[in-house]
C-alpha positions in Angstrom: 14.4 -7.0 -19.0 15.7 -3.5 -20.0 13.8 -0.3 -20.5 13.3 -1.0 -24.2 11.7 -4.4 -23.4 9.2 -2.8 -21.0 8.4 -0.1 -23.6 7.7 -2.7 -26.2 5.4 -4.5 -23.7 3.6 -1.2 -23.0 3.2 -0.5 -26.7 1.7 -4.0 -27.3 -0.7 -3.4 -24.4 -1.9 -0.1 -25.9 -2.2 -1.6 -29.4 -4.4 -4.4 -28.0 -7.0 -2.1 -26.5 -10.3 -1.6 -28.1 -9.7 1.9 -29.4 -13.1 2.3 -31.0 -15.0 1.0 -27.9 -14.9 2.9 -24.6 -12.2 5.2 -23.4 -9.0 3.3 -22.5 -7.0 6.5 -21.6 -4.8 6.0 -24.7 -3.2 9.5 -24.6 -2.4 9.2 -20.9 -0.9 5.8 -21.6 1.3 7.2 -24.4 2.4 10.1 -22.2 3.4 7.6 -19.5 5.5 5.6 -22.0 7.5 8.7 -22.8 7.8 9.4 -19.1 9.2 5.9 -18.5 11.9 6.6 -21.0 12.7 10.1 -19.5 13.0 8.8 -16.0 14.7 5.5 -16.4 14.6 2.9 -13.7 15.4 4.0 -10.1 18.9 3.6 -8.9 21.0 4.0 -5.7 22.3 7.4 -6.7 18.7 8.7 -6.1 18.1 9.5 -2.5 14.7 7.9 -2.4 16.1 4.6 -3.7 19.4 4.7 -2.0 18.8 1.6 0.2 16.3 -0.2 -2.1 17.8 -1.8 -5.1 15.7 -2.8 -8.1 18.2 -5.1 -9.7 16.6 -8.3 -8.6 13.2 -7.1 -9.8 14.5 -6.2 -13.2 16.4 -9.4 -13.5 13.1 -11.3 -13.1 11.8 -9.7 -16.3 8.2 -9.8 -15.2 5.9 -9.2 -18.2 2.6 -7.4 -18.3 0.0 -9.3 -20.2 -3.8 -9.4 -19.8 -4.9 -11.8 -17.1 -7.1 -14.8 -17.7 -10.0 -14.7 -15.3 -10.5 -17.9 -13.3 -14.2 -18.5 -12.8 -13.7 -20.8 -9.8 -15.5 -19.4 -6.7 -13.4 -21.6 -4.4 -10.2 -19.8 -5.2 -10.8 -16.9 -2.7 -13.9 -17.8 -0.8 -12.0 -19.0 2.3 -9.9 -15.9 2.4 -12.6 -13.3 2.7 -13.2 -11.3 5.8 -15.5 -12.7 8.4 -18.6 -10.6 9.2 -20.8 -8.4 7.0 -19.4 -5.9 4.5 -21.0 -3.0 2.6 -19.3 -4.2 -0.6 -16.6 -6.5 -1.7 -14.3 -6.2 -4.8 -12.3 -9.3 -5.5 -9.4 -9.3 -8.0 -8.1 -12.6 -9.2 -4.7 -12.3 -11.0 -5.3 -8.6 -11.3 -8.7 -8.7 -12.9 -12.1 -8.0 -11.2 -14.0 -11.2 -10.4 -17.8 -10.5 -10.5 -18.7 -13.9 -9.2 -16.9 -13.3 -5.9 -17.6 -9.6 -5.6 -20.4 -7.4 -4.2 -20.3 -4.3 -6.4 -22.8 -1.6 -5.8 -23.9 1.4 -7.9 -26.8 3.5 -6.6 -27.6 7.0 -5.7 -25.0 8.4 -3.4 -22.2 5.9 -3.9 -20.4 3.5 -6.3 -18.3 0.4 -5.6 -17.1 -0.9 -8.9 -14.0 -1.6 -11.1 -11.9 0.6 -13.3 -11.9 -1.8 -16.3 -15.7 -1.5 -16.6 -15.4 2.3 -16.4 -12.9 2.3 -19.3 -15.0 0.0 -21.4 -18.0 2.3 -21.0 -16.0 5.5 -21.3 -17.3 6.8 -17.9 -15.8 10.2 -17.6 -17.0 10.7 -14.0 -14.3 8.1 -13.2 -11.7 8.5 -15.9 -11.3 12.2 -15.6 -9.8 11.6 -12.1 -7.3 9.0 -13.1 -3.8 10.4 -12.7 -4.9 13.7 -11.0 -2.9 12.9 -7.9 -0.2 10.6 -9.2 0.4 12.3 -12.6 1.7 10.0 -15.3 4.4 8.8 -13.0 7.2 10.1 -10.6 9.4 7.0 -11.4 9.5 4.4 -14.1 7.3 1.9 -12.3 4.4 4.4 -11.6 4.7 5.5 -15.3 4.6 1.8 -16.3 1.4 1.4 -14.2 -0.3 4.3 -16.1 0.8 2.9 -19.4 -0.3 -0.7 -18.9 -2.9 -0.5 -16.2 -5.3 -3.4 -16.3 -8.0 -3.0 -13.6 -8.6 -1.8 -10.1 -11.2 -0.5 -7.7 -13.4 2.5 -8.1 -15.0 3.7 -4.8 -16.9 7.0 -5.0 -19.1 8.5 -2.2 -21.3 11.6 -2.7 -21.6 14.4 -0.2 -22.7 13.4 3.3 -22.8 9.6 2.6 -21.7 7.6 5.5 -21.2 3.8 5.1 -21.0 2.1 8.5 -19.9 -1.4 7.3 -16.4 -1.8 5.8 -15.7 -2.3 2.1 -13.3 -5.2 1.4 -10.8 -5.0 -1.4 -9.2 -8.4 -1.9 -6.4 -9.4 -4.3 -5.6 -13.1 -4.9 -2.7 -14.1 -7.2 -2.6 -17.7 -8.5 0.1 -19.8 -9.9 -1.1 -19.0 -13.4 0.4 -15.6 -13.1 3.9 -16.7 -12.1 6.5 -14.6 -14.0 3.9 -11.9 -14.7 3.4 -8.3 -13.6 0.0 -7.1 -12.6 -0.7 -3.4 -13.1 -3.4 -2.4 -10.7 -4.8 1.1 -10.1 -7.4 2.1 -7.5 -9.4 5.3 -7.3 -11.1 6.4 -4.1 -13.1 9.7 -4.0 -15.0 10.9 -1.0 -17.1 14.1 -1.3 -17.6 16.5 1.5 -18.5 14.9 4.9 -18.6 11.4 3.4 -17.1 8.5 5.5 -16.2 4.9 4.9 -13.8 2.1 6.0 -11.7 0.3 3.4 -9.9 -3.1 4.1 -7.3 -3.8 1.3 -5.5 -7.1 1.3 -3.0 -8.9 -1.0 -2.7 -12.7 -0.8 -1.1 -15.5 -2.8 -3.2 -18.6 -3.6 0.0 -20.7 -4.2 2.9 -20.5 -1.7 5.8 -20.4 -4.1 4.7 -18.5 -7.2 6.7 -15.4 -8.1 5.0 -12.3 -9.7 5.0 -8.5 -9.5 2.1 -6.5 -8.2 2.6 -2.9 -9.3 -0.1 -0.8 -7.7 -1.1 2.9 -7.7 -3.9 4.1 -5.4 -5.3 7.6 -5.6 -7.4 8.8 -2.7 -9.1 12.2 -2.7 -10.8 13.3 0.5 -13.0 16.5 0.2 -13.8 18.8 3.0 -14.8 16.9 6.2 -14.5 13.5 4.6 -13.1 10.5 6.6 -11.4 7.4 5.3 -10.3 4.5 7.6 -7.8 2.4 5.6 -6.5 -1.0 6.7 -3.9 -2.5 4.3 -2.3 -5.9 4.6 0.3 -7.5 2.4 0.6 -11.3 3.0 2.0 -12.5 -0.3 4.3 -15.3 -1.3 7.9 -14.9 -0.1 8.8 -15.1 -3.8 6.5 -12.2 -4.8 7.4 -8.6 -5.6 5.1 -5.8 -4.4 5.3 -2.1 -5.1 2.5 0.2 -4.1 2.3 4.0 -4.4 -0.5 5.7 -2.3 -1.4 9.3 -3.3 -3.7 11.0 -0.8 -5.1 14.5 -0.9 -6.8 15.9 2.2 -9.1 18.8 2.0 -10.2 21.1 4.8 -11.0 19.1 8.0 -10.6 15.8 6.2 -9.2 12.8 8.1 -7.2 9.8 6.9 -6.6 7.0 9.3 -4.3 4.3 7.8 -2.8 1.2 9.3 -0.5 -1.2 7.3 1.1 -4.6 7.7 3.8 -5.9 5.4 4.4 -9.5 6.2 5.2 -11.3 2.9 7.1 -10.7 -0.3 10.7 -11.3 -1.4 10.8 -7.5 -2.2 8.2 -5.1 -1.0 8.0 -1.3 -1.1 5.1 0.9 -0.1 5.2 4.6 -0.8 3.0 7.2 0.9 2.5 10.6 -0.8 0.2 12.6 1.5 -0.7 16.2 0.8 -2.7 18.6 2.9 -4.7 21.0 0.7 -7.1 22.4 3.3 -6.6 23.6 6.9 -7.7 21.5 9.9 -7.0 18.1 8.2 -5.6 15.2 10.1 -3.5 12.2 8.9 -2.5 9.2 10.9 -0.4 6.4 9.4 0.7 3.3 11.4 2.7 0.4 10.1 4.1 -3.0 11.0 6.7 -4.8 8.9 8.4 -8.2 9.2 11.5 -9.3 7.2 13.2 -12.6 7.4 15.5 -14.7 5.2 15.5 -13.5 1.6 13.1 -10.6 2.3 13.5 -6.8 1.8 10.7 -4.6 3.1 10.6 -0.9 2.5 8.3 1.9 3.7 8.8 5.3 2.2 6.8 8.3 3.5 6.5 11.8 2.0 4.0 13.9 4.0 3.6 17.5 2.9 2.1 20.1 5.3 1.4 22.7 2.7 -1.2 24.7 4.6 -1.6 25.8 8.2 -3.3 24.0 11.2 -2.9 20.4 10.0 -1.8 17.4 12.0 0.0 14.2 11.1 1.3 11.3 13.1 3.3 8.3 11.8 4.3 5.3 13.9 6.0 2.3 12.3 7.5 -0.8 13.9 9.6 -3.5 12.3 10.7 -7.0 13.4 13.7 -8.4 11.6 14.9 -12.0 11.9 17.3 -14.3 10.0 19.0 -12.4 7.2 16.0 -10.1 6.7 16.4 -6.5 5.6 14.2 -3.5 6.0 14.2 0.2 5.0 12.3 3.0 6.6 12.6 6.4 4.9 10.2 8.9 6.4 10.0 12.6 5.4 7.7 15.2 6.7 7.8 18.7 5.2 6.2 21.7 6.9 6.0 24.7 4.5 6.9 28.3 5.3 3.2 29.3 5.5 2.1 26.2 7.4 1.9 27.7 10.9 0.2 25.8 13.8 1.2 22.5 12.2 1.7 19.4 14.3 3.7 16.4 13.1 5.2 13.4 14.9 7.2 10.6 13.3 8.6 7.6 15.0 10.2 4.3 13.9 11.1 1.4 16.2 12.8 -1.8 15.2 13.3 -5.1 17.0 16.3 -7.2 15.8 16.1 -10.9 16.5 19.3 -11.8 14.6 22.8 -10.3 14.3 22.5 -10.9 10.5 19.4 -8.8 10.0 19.7 -5.2 8.8 17.7 -2.0 9.0 18.3 1.3 7.3 16.1 3.9 9.0 16.0 7.6 8.2 13.2 9.7 9.8 13.4 13.3 8.6 11.7 16.6 9.3 12.1 19.6 7.1 10.5 22.6 8.9 10.3 26.1 7.4 7.6 27.5 9.7 8.4 28.7 13.2 5.1 28.1 15.1 4.8 24.3 15.0 4.9 21.2 17.2 7.1 18.5 15.5 9.1 15.6 16.6 10.8 12.5 15.1 12.9 9.6 16.4 14.0 6.1 15.8 15.2 3.1 17.8 16.9 -0.2 17.1 17.3 -2.9 19.7 17.1 -6.5 20.7 14.7 -8.3 23.0 15.0 -7.1 26.6 17.1 -9.7 28.5 15.5 -8.7 31.8 12.0 -9.2 30.5 13.1 -12.6 29.1 14.6 -13.6 32.4 11.4 -12.5 34.2 9.2 -14.6 32.0 11.5 -17.6 32.2 11.5 -17.3 36.0 7.7 -17.6 35.9 7.9 -21.0 34.2 7.6 -19.8 30.6 10.0 -21.6 28.2 12.4 -19.6 26.0 10.4 -20.0 22.8 7.1 -18.9 24.4 8.9 -16.0 26.2 10.3 -14.6 22.9 7.0 -15.1 21.2 5.2 -13.1 23.9 7.7 -10.2 23.8 7.5 -10.0 20.0 3.8 -10.0 19.9 3.8 -7.4 22.7 6.1 -5.2 20.6 3.9 -5.5 17.5 0.7 -5.3 19.5 0.5 -1.5 19.5 0.2 -1.5 15.7 -1.9 -4.7 15.4 -4.5 -3.2 17.8 -5.0 -0.3 15.3 -6.7 -2.7 12.9 -10.4 -2.2 13.7 -11.5 -5.6 12.1 -11.4 -8.4 14.7 -10.8 -11.2 12.3 -8.1 -9.3 10.5 -6.2 -8.7 13.8 -6.3 -12.4 14.5 -5.1 -13.3 11.0 -2.2 -10.9 11.3 -1.1 -12.3 14.6 -1.3 -15.9 13.3 0.6 -15.0 10.1 3.2 -13.2 12.2 3.9 -16.3 14.2 4.1 -18.6 11.2 6.5 -16.4 9.3 8.9 -15.6 12.2 11.6 -17.6 13.9 11.4 -16.8 17.6 
């Protein structure tokens, strides 16, 4: 589908909205449509997209149409996290499913969905949409703003601390094959608030192809803390694009860990900005790419104020004819003295046909900083393999142990026990040792 086709789809979406009932962000949607046209689709001449082509995505011609909610409880019940949660938001085919969810709205915090906020014209939510992402920094984020369907709303008032995690679960069924789902999340934590968020993307049917286009805006006020666990385990025919926009106020903390295991084409973008001194940001990630898979992680971390700390550690395992991209950029501004930033990317190649394009970057304009970056690409250690074989472990099991050992540093960052076990199991099923 060309740009004109996507604009027509966006216009039909806007025309179908209930203009006289609620606030569906019509003006922001129209501005995003214009932005789509101005930007055009990303291409290889743009540095941020140099290694990640979008041709296969555009050739699919995924269309954005309102989802039909499946009322079946069984569709996702066996995929939920084990153990208690403070709240659960389940989205089936991109639309909030109240029968499977545990939404909460009471004094001090709200766990709900964006579509309901638009239908009621809730300005305490809608006034924040787009504050961090704008109307779009490339055509796909603009498309999300223009045609957004639903998403999570999580708001915590000053000093509210939620001990149990909040689960954010997305299930895509075969009914959405050939479709695009435009999902937008909003997370706002007021001063000294704290919560843990578990965000997961799964396919109910193994072979369905679809496009999840996601924008997530996270605003952390002074002293707020968000622990964010993200897992993408979608169909190997799915397309997944997620832009995370995170603002950290004074002494705020963002602790994020990510796993990208599925998808034919998967790209996750991190746009993190420090707006207050003393803030800390930690982002860890694990990605696996095999035959027919492209996985991309793109980081843009901006130290715009002094005395902030960031640390990024990503590991990739590539097998078959898998391909991955890691493009990490940390900027330290001229006035951002006493900043600390460390970025590392390590890759394990299990096949001579696999490919990795890795580019960790530091742009440092201040002179009183502690910064480092590095990358490594290698194969399994032959001496370690020989050692394990000499202890009676067969070749298959030896390779499995070494791969899990390599990935273990990132997997162990997931605080939820059942999630760690699920990632390990999924890793073994998807890979060829």
